[in-house]
MIKOL-795972 format. One record per atom (N, C-alpha, C): x, y, z; residue in one letter. Coordinates in steps of 0.02 Angstrom, whole numbers, padded with zeros to 5 digits, always signed. Each point is the difference from the previous one (the first is absolute). Layout:
REM residues N
XYZA
...
This chain:
REM residues 389
+00043-00060+00000M
-00043+00060+00000M
+00044+00063+00000M
-00017+00048-00041S
+00040+00061-00005S
-00011+00045+00061S
+00046+00046+00012W
-00009+00049+00054W
-00063+00041-00011W
-00014+00017-00061I
-00059+00041-00015I
-00064-00038+00018I
-00002-00065-00016E
-00058-00041+00017E
-00006-00007+00076E
+00056-00009+00034M
-00001-00006+00073M
-00023+00065+00033M
+00021+00056-00028A
-00020+00065+00027A
-00075+00008+00000A
-00032-00027-00052D
-00073+00006-00005D
-00036-00035+00058D
+00034-00046+00034Q
-00031-00036+00056Q
+00002+00041+00065Q
+00044+00050+00002Y
+00011+00034+00064Y
-00015+00075+00000Y
+00005+00032-00057F
-00006+00073-00002F
-00066+00023-00029F
-00022+00058+00023L
-00060+00031-00031L
+00013+00012-00074L
-00050-00010-00042P
+00011+00003-00073P
-00001+00072-00027P
+00047+00041+00022V
+00000+00071-00019V
+00057+00018-00047V
+00048-00044-00010F
+00058+00016-00043F
-00005-00036-00067F
+00020+00036-00053K
+00009-00031-00065K
+00075-00015-00008K
+00018-00062+00015R
+00071-00019+00002R
+00029-00007-00071R
+00062+00021-00008L
+00036-00014-00062L
+00022-00073+00001L
+00002-00032-00057P
+00015-00073-00002P
+00075-00015+00004P
+00032+00025+00053V
+00071-00014+00012V
+00008-00018+00073V
+00032-00056+00014E
+00013-00020+00069E
+00072+00018+00017E
+00009+00058+00031V
+00066+00029+00010V
+00035-00034+00058V
+00061-00021-00012D
+00041-00029+00053D
+00044+00052+00034D
+00030+00045-00040R
+00045+00050+00029R
+00011+00056-00050R
+00033+00052+00024G
+00018+00056-00043G
+00074+00014+00004G
+00028+00022-00056E
+00071+00019-00003E
+00006+00062-00043E
+00021+00056+00029G
+00008+00061-00038G
-00066+00023-00030G
-00004+00002-00066V
-00062+00020-00034V
-00038-00060-00027V
+00019-00060+00023Y
-00031-00061-00025Y
-00039-00037+00054Y
-00054-00033-00021L
-00034-00049+00041L
+00013-00069-00029L
+00004-00050+00043I
+00015-00068-00021I
-00054-00046+00027I
-00031-00038-00045D
-00055-00042+00023D
+00025-00068+00024D
-00046-00043+00020R
+00018-00064+00031R
+00039-00046-00047R
-00010+00010-00065S
+00036-00042-00049S
+00068+00029-00019S
+00015+00060+00025G
+00064+00032-00016G
-00005+00051-00057G
-00058+00009-00029K
-00006+00049-00054K
+00006+00070+00028K
+00036+00044-00036R
+00012+00068+00022R
-00046+00048-00038R
-00026+00049+00036Y
-00044+00050-00029Y
+00028+00069+00017Y
+00007+00042-00050L
+00017+00070+00011L
-00061+00034+00031L
+00009+00029+00059D
-00057+00024+00039D
-00010+00075-00010D
-00049+00018-00040F
-00018+00070-00011F
-00065+00018+00036F
-00011-00034+00056L
-00056+00016+00045L
+00027+00018+00069L
+00054-00032+00020S
+00037+00012+00063S
-00046+00007+00061S
-00045-00049+00007G
-00045+00001+00057G
-00046+00059+00001G
-00022+00022-00059I
-00040+00061-00011I
+00039+00061+00025I
+00062+00005-00023G
+00041+00058+00015G
+00033-00001+00068G
-00003-00056+00036V
+00027-00004+00068V
+00075-00012+00000V
+00023-00047-00041N
+00069-00023+00002N
+00046+00048-00038N
+00010+00059+00028A
+00037+00052-00033A
+00071-00021-00017A
+00032-00039+00043L
+00068-00023-00011L
+00002-00072-00023L
-00055-00024-00027G
-00003-00069-00023G
-00001-00049+00058G
+00026-00059-00013Y
-00001-00054+00049Y
+00070-00014+00027Y
+00003-00012+00066S
+00063-00019+00033S
+00054+00053-00009S
-00019+00063+00001H
+00050+00053-00005H
+00043+00000+00063H
+00066-00001-00006P
+00042-00007+00060P
-00009+00055+00051P
-00012+00062-00022A
-00009+00055+00048A
-00062-00011+00043A
-00054-00024-00031V
-00061-00012+00037V
+00008-00059+00048V
+00029-00054-00025L
+00009-00060+00042L
+00046+00015+00059L
+00054+00037-00011Q
+00046+00015+00054Q
-00033+00044+00053Q
-00038+00049-00022A
-00034+00045+00047A
-00051-00038+00041A
-00038-00044-00032M
-00050-00039+00036M
+00032-00048+00049M
+00054-00034-00022E
+00032-00049+00044E
+00028+00034+00062E
+00031+00058-00010K
+00027+00036+00058K
-00054+00017+00050K
-00058+00024-00025Q
-00054+00019+00044Q
-00033-00061+00032Q
-00005-00055-00037M
-00032-00060+00027M
+00037-00027+00061M
+00065+00011+00003H
+00038-00023+00057H
-00009+00047+00060H
-00028+00059-00011R
-00012+00047+00054R
-00071-00010+00028R
-00051+00006-00043N
-00069-00016+00018N
-00043+00000-00062N
-00053-00039+00002L
-00048-00003-00055L
-00058+00049+00010L
-00015+00015+00064H
-00059+00042+00014H
+00004+00023+00072H
-00014+00064+00010L
-00004+00026+00069L
-00067+00034+00014L
-00035+00022-00052S
-00061+00041+00003S
+00020+00073+00006S
-00048+00044-00011N
+00014+00071+00002N
-00004+00030+00070N
+00001-00042+00051Y
+00013+00025+00067Y
+00073+00021+00007Y
+00042-00024-00048F
+00071+00016+00002F
+00020+00034-00066F
+00045+00048+00005V
+00030+00030-00059V
+00062-00040-00019V
+00008-00012-00065Q
+00057-00040-00023Q
+00042+00039-00051Q
+00065-00010+00002D
+00044+00039-00042D
-00013-00010-00075D
-00018-00061-00020V
-00012-00011-00072V
-00061+00038-00024V
-00050+00007+00043Q
-00058+00041-00018Q
+00021+00073-00009Q
+00040+00025+00047I
+00022+00070-00004I
+00042+00012-00062I
+00046-00046-00015E
+00044+00009-00058E
-00039+00000-00065E
-00050-00044-00006L
-00040+00000-00061L
-00044+00062-00003L
-00030+00018+00056A
-00042+00060+00001A
+00039+00062-00021A
+00062+00007+00025E
+00041+00058-00017E
+00011+00003-00075E
+00013-00056-00031R
+00011-00001-00072R
-00064+00020-00038R
-00056-00027+00020L
-00063+00015-00034L
-00018+00074+00006L
+00010+00028+00059I
-00014+00071+00010I
+00047+00042-00042I
+00064-00019-00001R
+00049+00039-00038R
-00015-00001-00075R
-00016-00058-00026Y
-00009-00005-00073Y
-00070+00023-00023Y
-00048+00001+00045S
-00067+00021-00019S
-00013+00074+00012S
+00036+00029+00049G
-00013+00069+00020G
-00061+00006+00046G
-00027-00056+00023M
-00056+00002+00047M
+00027+00010+00071M
-00046+00003+00050A
+00021+00018+00068A
+00000-00058+00049A
-00049-00044-00003R
-00005-00057+00045R
-00031-00059-00038R
+00006-00060+00030L
-00031-00057-00032L
-00026-00050+00052L
-00038-00048-00024F
-00025-00055+00040F
+00010-00063-00041F
+00032-00051+00029F
+00011-00063-00036F
-00060-00046+00005F
-00016-00033-00055T
-00054-00049-00004T
+00027-00065-00027T
-00044-00049-00010N
+00019-00064-00029N
-00011-00002-00076N
-00043+00044-00025S
-00022-00006-00070S
-00023+00067-00027S
-00013+00000-00064G
-00025+00061-00032G
-00070+00019+00021G
-00043-00049+00004T
-00069+00016+00018T
-00004+00028+00071T
+00043-00023+00045E
+00002+00028+00067E
+00026+00072-00001E
+00048+00013-00044A
+00025+00068-00006A
-00055+00048-00024A
-00041-00024-00047V
-00056+00041-00024V
-00051+00011+00056V
-00014-00052+00038E
-00047+00007+00056E
+00025+00053+00050E
+00064-00001+00016G
+00027+00050+00045G
-00005+00070-00028G
+00014+00006-00065A
-00007+00065-00032A
-00071+00026+00002A
-00048-00045-00009L
-00071+00020+00001L
-00021+00021+00071L
+00028-00031+00051K
-00016+00021+00068K
+00024+00071+00012K
+00060+00015-00024I
+00024+00069+00007I
-00046+00048-00037I
-00020-00018-00060V
-00046+00043-00039V
-00065+00010+00038V
-00028-00053+00026K
-00065+00005+00035K
+00005+00048+00060K
+00052-00008+00040K
+00005+00043+00059K
+00014+00072-00020K
+00046+00009-00048W
+00016+00067-00025W
-00062+00033-00030W
-00039-00038-00037A
-00061+00027-00032A
-00050+00023+00053A
-00008-00040+00053N
-00045+00020+00054N
+00022+00065+00033N
+00065+00010+00004Q
+00026+00061+00030Q
-00009+00061-00044Q
-00006-00012-00066H
-00001+00056-00048H
-00067+00006-00036H
-00051-00035+00023G
-00066+00008-00029G
-00006-00027-00071G
+00038-00052-00016K
-00002-00030-00066K
-00025-00072+00005K
-00024-00029-00055S
-00032-00065+00006S
+00009-00046-00060S
+00029+00023-00054E
+00001-00041-00062E
+00071-00018-00021E
+00005-00060-00028I
+00063-00025-00028I
-00011-00016-00073I
+00047+00020-00042I
-00004-00013-00072I
+00052-00052-00018I
-00021-00050-00039C
+00046-00050-00027C
-00016-00010-00074C
+00037-00044-00033F
-00002-00002-00073F
-00015-00069-00028F
-00038+00000-00053E
-00017-00063-00034E
+00065-00033-00024E
+00002-00066+00008G
+00059-00038-00019G
+00051-00008+00056G
-00009+00037+00055A
+00047-00004+00055A
-00006-00065+00038A
+00055-00018+00033F
-00002-00057+00046F
+00040+00020+00062F
-00034+00000+00058H
+00033+00021+00062H
+00000-00053+00054H
-00032-00058-00012G
+00000-00053+00050G
-00068-00032+00008G
-00004-00051+00042R
-00060-00041+00005R
-00034+00003+00068R
+00028+00034+00049T
-00036+00012+00062T
-00053+00053-00013T
-00048+00008+00044I
-00059+00039-00017I
+00014+00073-00016I
+00043+00032+00039G
+00017+00069-00015G
+00036+00006-00066G
+00052-00040-00010A
+00038+00001-00062A
-00044-00019-00060A
-00045-00048+00010L
-00045-00020-00053L
-00048+00056-00018L
-00018+00040+00049S
-00047+00055-00013S
+00028+00052-00048S
+00067+00006-00001V
+00031+00048-00047V
+00030-00035-00061V
-00015-00065-00007T
+00020-00037-00060T
-00059+00000-00048T
+00001+00048-00046A
-00059+00013-00041A
-00005-00049-00059A
-00007-00063+00017Q
-00012-00051-00051Q
-00058-00044+00024Q
-00053-00003-00039E
-00061-00034+00020E
+00013-00074+00015E
+00044-00032-00039K
+00011-00072+00009K
+00026-00016+00070K
+00036+00047+00031Y
+00025-00011+00067Y
-00050+00022+00053Y
-00042+00049-00015Q
-00043+00030+00051Q
-00069-00030+00005Q
-00026-00028-00055K
-00072-00013-00006K
-00027-00048+00053K
+00040-00048+00023S
-00025-00049+00048S
+00003+00022+00072S
+00027+00060+00012F
+00015+00020+00069F
-00033+00066+00021F
-00052+00018-00035Q
-00037+00061+00018Q
-00041-00010+00063Q
-00013+00052+00039P
+00024+00068-00011P
+00071+00010+00025P
+00038+00038-00036L
+00068+00017+00020L
-00001+00068+00035L
+00058+00029+00012L
+00002+00063+00037L
-00038+00054-00038L
-00037+00042+00036P
-00036+00055-00033P
+00046+00059-00016P
-00026+00046-00040G
+00036+00062-00014G
+00058-00007-00047G
-00001-00052-00042I
+00055-00011-00048I
-00026+00006-00071I
+00034+00041-00040Q
-00021+00012-00069Q
+00051-00031-00048Q
-00024-00037-00049H
+00042-00030-00051H
-00006+00041-00064H
+00056+00021-00026I
-00001+00038-00063I
+00052-00028-00048I
-00005+00016-00065P
+00049-00026-00048P
+00071+00026+00014P
+00047-00043-00011Y
+00071+00017+00009Y
+00023+00044-00058Y
+00043+00047+00015N
+00030+00045-00050N
-00051+00045-00035N
-00060+00008+00030N
-00051+00043-00028N
+00001+00066+00038N
+00032+00051-00029V
+00010+00064+00034V
-00067+00034+00015V
-00045+00000-00049E
-00063+00035+00009E
-00043-00032+00054E
-00002-00066+00002K
-00040-00034+00051K
+00030+00012+00069K
+00066+00003+00004L
+00032+00015+00064L
-00021+00070+00024L
+00001+00048-00045K
-00018+00069+00018K
-00073+00004+00022K
-00043-00039-00033E
-00071+00000+00017E
-00013-00032+00069E
+00041-00048+00020T
-00015-00041+00059T
+00029+00029+00064T
+00057+00032-00003V
+00032+00027+00060V
-00040+00060+00025V
-00014+00000+00066T
-00036+00055+00031T
+00032+00014+00069T
-00029+00045+00036E
+00023+00015+00068E
-00008-00061+00046E
-00045-00046-00019K
-00010-00060+00041K
+00053-00054-00011K
+00040+00009-00052T
+00050-00051-00016T
+00054-00003+00054T
+00007-00059+00031A
+00050-00011+00051A
+00065-00026-00029A
-00005-00043-00051A
+00060-00031-00027A
-00013-00025-00071A
+00053-00003-00038V
+00001-00034-00065V
+00054-00054+00004V
-00019-00062-00014V
+00048-00055+00003V
+00012-00027-00070V
+00063-00008-00018L
+00015-00023-00067L
+00068-00036-00003L
+00006-00042-00051E
+00064-00028-00021E
+00024+00045-00057E
+00061+00024+00005F
+00027+00041-00054F
+00017-00042-00061F
+00006-00065+00010V
-00002-00049-00056V
-00046-00055+00023V
-00059-00005-00030Q
-00046-00053+00020Q
+00029-00068-00020Q
+00000-00046+00047G
+00028-00066-00012G
-00051-00050-00025G
-00045-00022+00044E
-00052-00047-00020E
-00045+00029-00054E
-00004+00065-00003G
-00041+00032-00051G
+00029-00002-00069G
+00061-00028-00007G
+00029-00008-00067G
+00064+00039-00012G
+00037+00017+00053V
+00062+00038-00005V
-00013+00066-00038V
-00039+00043+00031V
-00021+00063-00031V
+00031+00058+00039V
+00048+00036-00028P
+00028+00058+00035P
-00049+00058+00000P
+00002+00039+00054A
-00038+00063+00001A
+00030+00048-00051A
-00042+00040-00031T
+00025+00051-00046T
+00025+00060+00038T
+00050+00036-00026P
+00023+00061+00033P
-00055+00051+00011P
-00046+00006-00048E
-00054+00048+00006E
-00047-00017+00058E
-00012-00064+00008F
-00044-00024+00054F
+00031+00015+00068F
+00065-00015+00007V
+00034+00012+00064V
+00005+00074+00015V
+00012+00040-00052A
+00004+00073+00010A
-00066+00027+00025A
-00055-00024-00028E
-00066+00022+00021E
-00014-00022+00072E
+00020-00061+00016L
-00009-00026+00068L
+00037+00045+00050L
+00061+00019-00016A
+00039+00044+00044A
-00033+00068+00007A
-00025+00027-00055S
-00034+00065+00001S
-00063-00002+00043S
-00039-00054-00007L
-00061-00007+00040L
+00015-00008+00074L
+00055-00033+00016R
+00018-00006+00071R
+00015+00068+00030R
+00034+00042-00039E
+00014+00068+00024E
-00065+00038+00015E
-00049-00011-00042K
-00063+00037+00006K
-00045-00028+00054K
-00005-00066+00005F
-00050-00031+00044F
+00029-00034+00062F
+00066-00003+00005H
+00033-00024+00061H
-00021-00071+00021H
+00006-00047-00047F
-00011-00070+00016F
+00067-00036+00002F
-00001-00064+00019L
+00061-00040+00004L
+00008-00043-00063L
+00061-00008-00022I
+00015-00046-00055I
+00034-00062+00029I
-00030-00058-00012I
+00030-00064+00020I
+00030-00032-00062I
+00066-00010+00000A
+00034-00033-00055A
+00008-00074+00017A
-00034-00043-00037D
+00007-00072+00009D
+00061-00022-00040D
+00055-00013+00035E
+00064-00020-00031E
+00015-00073+00013E
-00052-00039+00013I
+00009-00069+00020I
+00033-00041-00056I
-00023+00010-00062Q
+00030-00036-00056Q
+00052+00041-00037Q
-00012+00064-00008A
+00044+00042-00041A
+00059+00029+00039A
+00001-00009+00066G
+00052+00030+00041G
+00062-00044+00009G
+00046+00024+00040I
+00063-00033+00016I
+00039-00016-00064I
+00006+00051-00042G
+00044-00005-00059G
-00031-00029-00062G
-00059-00027+00003R
-00029-00036-00056R
-00004+00041-00064R
-00014+00065+00005T
-00009+00041-00060T
+00062+00042-00017T
+00055-00011+00037G
+00060+00038-00013G
+00011+00057+00050G
-00049+00013+00041Y
+00007+00045+00057Y
-00018-00039+00063Y
+00021+00027+00058F
-00015-00036+00062F
-00076-00009+00007F
-00038+00054-00011F
-00073-00004-00004F
-00022+00031-00067F
-00054-00026-00028S
-00019+00020-00068S
-00026+00072-00003S
-00024+00028+00056Y
-00023+00069-00003Y
+00056+00049-00017Y
+00063-00022+00009E
+00057+00044-00015E
+00005+00016-00074E
-00031-00040-00043H
-00002+00016-00071H
-00035+00066-00013H
-00042+00021+00047Y
-00046+00057-00012Y
+00017+00062+00041Y
+00050-00005+00043G
+00019+00058+00040G
-00053+00021+00051G
-00039-00048+00024I
-00052+00014+00049I
+00017-00035+00065I
-00021+00029+00056R
+00013-00031+00066R
-00068-00019+00030R
-00014-00065+00008P
-00064-00020+00031P
+00000+00017+00075P
-00059-00008+00030D
-00007+00009+00072D
+00009-00066+00037D
-00019-00055-00033I
+00008-00067+00028I
+00025-00046-00056I
+00045-00045+00017V
+00026-00049-00048V
-00009-00069+00029V
-00026-00046-00039T
-00004-00070+00022T
+00051-00041-00040T
+00032-00047+00035S
+00053-00041-00031S
-00006-00071+00025S
+00023-00047-00041A
+00004-00071+00020A
+00038-00037-00055A
-00023-00059-00018K
+00029-00042-00053K
+00076-00002+00003K
+00034+00038-00043A
+00073-00004-00005A
+00036+00023+00063A
-00035+00035+00044L
+00032+00029+00059L
+00035-00053+00042L
-00030-00060+00006G
+00029-00053+00041G
+00043-00049-00038G
+00009+00011-00065G
+00044-00044-00038G
-00021-00073-00001G
-00064-00014+00010G
-00025-00069+00004G
-00031-00016+00067G
+00014+00042+00049M
-00030-00009+00067M
-00061+00045+00006M
-00050-00019+00041P
-00061+00042+00007P
+00016+00064+00038P
-00007+00056-00034L
+00015+00065+00030L
-00034+00055-00039L
-00031+00046+00035G
-00029+00059-00031G
+00010+00060+00046G
-00023+00057-00024A
+00005+00061+00041A
-00046+00053-00028A
-00024+00045+00043F
-00028+00062-00025F
+00039+00057+00031F
+00015+00049-00043L
+00042+00057+00019L
-00042+00063-00005L
+00011+00048+00045V
-00040+00061+00001V
+00045+00061+00000V
-00029+00056-00025S
+00035+00064+00001S
-00004+00031+00069S
+00038+00052+00011E
+00006+00031+00066E
-00067+00021+00029E
-00047+00031-00037P
-00063+00021+00030P
-00043-00057+00027P
+00014-00062-00021L
-00041-00057+00020L
+00032-00042+00055L
+00058+00019+00023V
+00037-00041+00048V
-00040-00015+00063V
-00038+00048+00024N
-00035-00009+00064N
-00075-00012-00007N
-00023-00019-00059V
-00071-00015-00008V
-00019-00061+00041V
+00037-00054-00008L
-00012-00060+00041L
+00040+00006+00065L
-00033-00014+00056V
+00034+00003+00065V
+00003-00070+00030V
+00035-00005+00055R
+00011-00065+00032R
-00065-00038+00011R
-00001-00063-00022G
-00058-00043+00009G
-00048-00001-00058G
+00009+00046-00050E
-00047+00004-00056E
+00019-00044-00059E
+00060-00029+00001H
+00019-00046-00053H
+00054-00046+00028H
+00008-00058-00030G
+00050-00047+00025G
+00007-00060-00046G
+00048-00042+00016T
+00012-00061-00038T
+00042-00048+00042T
-00011-00064-00007T
+00041-00049+00034T
+00064-00015-00040T
-00008-00013-00064F
+00057-00022-00040F
+00031+00054-00043F
-00034+00056-00010G
+00026+00053-00043G
+00069+00023+00022G
+00047+00005-00047G
+00068+00018+00017G
+00039-00058+00029G
-00018-00061-00020N
+00037-00060+00022N
+00074+00011-00012N
+00043-00016+00049P
+00071+00017-00007P
+00035-00036-00058P
-00019-00062-00014V
+00031-00035-00056V
-00021+00032-00066V
-00063+00019-00005S
-00024+00035-00060S
+00035+00067-00008S
+00008+00036+00055C
+00034+00065-00004C
+00073-00007-00020C
+00033-00053+00024A
+00069-00013-00020A
+00004-00011-00075A
-00047-00039-00026A
-00003-00011-00073A
-00013+00066-00036A
-00044+00041+00028G
-00016+00064-00030G
+00060+00046-00004G
+00041+00001+00051I
+00061+00041-00001I
+00045-00022-00057I
+00007-00065-00010A
+00042-00026-00054A
-00027+00022-00068A
-00066-00003-00009V
-00030+00021-00063V
+00013+00074-00013V
-00015+00042+00050V
+00007+00072-00009V
+00073+00019-00013V
+00046-00032+00035D
+00071+00016-00010D
+00024-00020-00069D
-00021-00059-00024E
+00018-00019-00068E
-00027+00050-00050E
-00060+00023+00012L
-00033+00045-00046L
+00032+00069-00001L
+00010+00028+00059M
+00018+00071+00005M
+00074+00013+00011M
+00036-00049+00026E
+00071+00011+00014E
+00047-00041-00043E
-00026-00052-00032N
+00043-00043-00041N
-00016+00003-00074N
-00036+00052-00021G
-00009+00013-00071G
-00057-00035-00035G
-00041-00037+00037L
-00053-00038-00033L
-00053+00046-00031L
-00014+00057+00031L
-00051+00044-00028L
+00020+00025-00069L
+00063+00017-00010D
+00024+00020-00066D
-00006-00057-00050D
+00014-00060+00024H
-00008-00060-00042H
-00072-00008-00023H
-00048+00011+00046V
-00071-00007-00017V
-00019+00050-00055V
+00024+00061+00005K
-00016+00050-00051K
+00027-00021-00068K
+00063-00021-00001E
+00031-00019-00063E
-00033-00061-00031E
-00007-00052+00040V
-00027-00063-00026V
-00075+00007-00014V
-00034+00041+00039G
-00071+00012-00013G
-00011+00033-00068G
+00041+00049-00016E
-00005+00033-00066E
+00014-00050-00055E
+00049-00043+00011Y
+00017-00051-00050Y
-00058-00049-00010Y
-00030-00022+00055F
-00056-00046-00003F
-00059+00031-00038F
-00016+00062+00016S
-00054+00035-00034S
+00013+00004-00076S
+00062+00016-00018A
+00018+00005-00071A
-00007-00067-00035A
+00019-00054+00034Q
-00006-00066-00031Q
-00073-00020-00009Q
-00042+00017+00048L
-00071-00014-00007L
-00031+00040-00057L
+00024+00061-00010R
-00026+00041-00055R
+00022-00029-00068R
+00059-00030-00001E
+00020-00034-00061E
-00046-00060-00014E
-00019-00035+00053L
-00049-00054-00009L
-00066+00026-00028L
-00020+00058+00025Q
-00063+00030-00024Q
+00005+00015-00075Q
+00057+00024-00022K
+00009+00013-00072K
-00004-00066-00040K
+00025-00053+00031K
+00002-00065-00034K
-00069-00032-00003K
-00041+00012+00053Y
-00066-00030+00004Y
-00054+00053+00012Y
-00007+00048-00046P
-00048+00055+00012P
-00072-00023+00003P
-00015-00058-00031E
-00068-00025+00000E
-00018-00031+00067E
+00049-00015+00041K
-00012-00032+00064K
+00011+00047+00060K
+00047+00045-00005I
+00019+00043+00056I
-00028+00070-00011I
-00046+00020+00042K
-00031+00066-00006K
+00043+00055+00029K
+00035-00014+00055E
+00036+00052+00036E
+00053-00031+00045E
+00055+00035+00007V
+00051-00016+00050V
+00003+00059+00048V
-00001-00014+00065R
+00000+00055+00048R
+00032-00023+00066R
+00017+00049+00041G
+00029-00015+00065G
+00057+00048+00016G
+00032-00013+00056R
+00058+00039+00022R
+00050-00047+00032R
+00064+00011-00015G
+00052-00040+00030G
-00010-00074-00014G
+00003-00041+00052L
-00010-00072-00008L
-00071-00020+00020L
-00047+00043-00014M
-00072-00013+00006M
-00029+00014-00069M
+00000-00051-00042Q
-00017+00007-00070Q
-00060-00044-00019Q
-00033+00018-00055A
-00058-00038-00022A
-00009+00005-00075A
-00030-00052-00028M
-00023+00001-00069M
-00076-00009+00001M
-00035+00045-00032V
-00072-00007-00008V
-00012-00036-00066V
-00034-00057+00003I
-00011-00040-00060I
-00073+00001-00020I
-00015-00028-00058N
-00067+00004-00028N
-00046-00058+00019N
+00021-00040+00049E
-00041-00055+00021E
+00016-00017+00073E
-00034-00049+00027E
+00012-00018+00070E
+00072-00020+00011E
+00028+00021+00057G
+00071-00010+00011G
+00019-00068+00030G
-00046-00033+00036Y
+00021-00060+00036Y
+00028-00056-00045Y
-00028-00013-00059P
+00032-00050-00043P
+00072+00016-00016P
+00017+00064-00005Y
+00069+00020-00012Y
+00044-00016+00061Y
-00029+00008+00060V
+00036-00018+00061V
+00018-00074-00001V
-00049-00042-00017L
+00012-00072-00002L
+00052-00019-00053L
-00003+00033-00057K
+00049-00014-00053K
+00069+00024+00022K
+00003+00054+00036G
+00064+00024+00027G
+00030-00051+00047G
-00041-00028+00044I
+00025-00051+00047I
+00027-00061-00038I
-00034-00021-00052E
+00024-00056-00041E
+00070+00014-00026E
+00014+00063-00014N
+00063+00019-00030N
+00050+00028+00050N
-00015-00009+00066G
+00049+00017+00051G
+00000+00073+00023G
-00056+00035-00009L
-00004+00069+00023L
-00064+00009+00040L
+00007+00028+00060I
-00058+00012+00044I
-00016+00074+00002I
-00062+00016-00016F
-00027+00068+00009F
-00074-00010+00013F
-00039+00053+00006N
-00072-00011+00009N
-00040+00050-00041N
-00064-00011+00000A
-00046+00044-00037A
-00046+00034+00050A
-00012+00064-00010T
-00045+00038+00042T
-00044+00043-00043T
-00055+00024+00029A
-00048+00040-00039A
-00020-00035-00064A
-00005-00066+00002T
-00022-00045-00054T
+00051-00007-00056T
+00019+00056-00031N
+00041-00005-00061N
+00067+00035+00006N
+00025+00007+00061V
+00065+00033+00010V
+00050-00051+00027V
+00055-00009-00036L
+00054-00043+00023L
+00047+00043+00042L
+00008-00019+00064R
+00038+00041+00047R
+00066-00033+00016R
+00053+00041-00001F
+00068-00025+00012F
+00031+00038+00059F
+00016-00039+00053L
+00031+00028+00060L
+00061-00042+00018L
+00053+00004-00040P
+00059-00041+00016P
+00035+00025+00063P
+00041-00042+00032P
+00041+00025+00054P
+00042+00059-00025P
+00015+00046+00045L
+00035+00061-00020L
+00073-00014-00019L
+00024-00059+00014I
+00069-00019-00018I
+00004-00029-00070I
-00054-00003-00037V
-00002-00030-00066V
+00050+00035-00046V
+00031-00038-00045T
+00049+00028-00047T
-00030+00009-00069T
+00036+00037-00042K
-00023+00009-00069K
-00001-00068-00037K
+00048-00043+00015A
+00001-00066-00032A
-00062-00041+00019A
-00020+00005+00063E
-00060-00036+00022E
-00063+00031-00030E
+00000+00065-00009I
-00056+00032-00035I
-00003-00023-00072I
+00058-00006-00033D
+00001-00026-00069D
-00030-00070-00003D
+00016-00042+00048T
-00028-00067+00002T
-00076+00003+00007T
-00024+00043+00045A
-00072+00006+00010A
-00034+00024-00063A
+00030+00048-00034V
-00030+00028-00062V
-00002-00053-00055V
+00052-00042-00003E
-00001-00055-00048E
-00058-00048+00014E
-00011-00016+00063V
-00056-00043+00018V
-00067+00034-00019V
-00006+00064+00016L
-00061+00035-00016L
-00013+00001-00075L
+00053+00006-00039S
-00008-00002-00073S
-00026-00068-00022S
+00026-00053+00030T
-00024-00068-00014T
-00073-00007+00019T
-00018+00026+00059V
-00069-00004+00024V
-00047+00038-00047V
+00021+00059-00022L
-00042+00040-00044L
-00011-00032-00068L
+00048-00040-00022K
-00008-00037-00062K
-00056-00052+00005K
């Protein structure tokens, strides 16, 4: 019996599993039980920023594991402080709170918005169609996709869903009642859709006029994925709250929400907490990821290789114009929009040794580890050419 068949006996039937039984990972490759190697352009949905078995991550984790695995937040730990200092320095934010996941980071951000809104006589939150912010009730309430929301109504009140990148609709919707606008500056599950400069400029202008909070969801697009530490840096805007997770822990469960100086004292002692958030082993892994990215030149590598990857995908588009409608993305968060359902292409990719996934029905999404080389991108593009044939 296969692992996939065995899993069906024990787990709730909520996942659509890819037909690969992974034994281990090495670098940018996954290796299945039979020994077949797959070039991994999914990287745990953008989590494995340094690939698999990266020595810096393993060494940091091993060192911390010999000290302690968990103390709880009744104690302050040096690895938490060291990672927090780096995140504050590179983001320009003022304080943070560690979580276990992205959806928890969004929940924490929403609690700040709710309390701040009550203090300022505001009541509405704006989010965008195609967004994905998580699956807990608060995060789901701002995930403006019917397929995720429809079975769980009623969700949080006072939330308005409007089209993404629609400047006029944004201007129509924002009022004095607006407490916050939450967005991904590059939508991930929505199909790797970057915000337009005009849209972000209008958002910044409206914030000046109506004094609401901007929440930047950097869970997928952050920690170097788009060529900047956080993707909002492409636009020269500073959010009020930033949510982070996925790549932050380098494969370990870790998230955070960061706030600007005016929001530092919104939550007071006893109003928020976590048992596992900021786990010391996860934070040790996070320090290794951030240092590789910001101090050892990996961010520059992402910019260079990301531009190369985008150019190679555009060459594919020229070769198969009848199949590829659009190539889009930033850095190593790239996508091809095709003219039919994407999942059969995912399966054909797996047959040929390349793992990626499809989102928004017809978008092939590529999230390779940030250590990927141009040669490995060439291999992936060759496989994609075979798949497109």
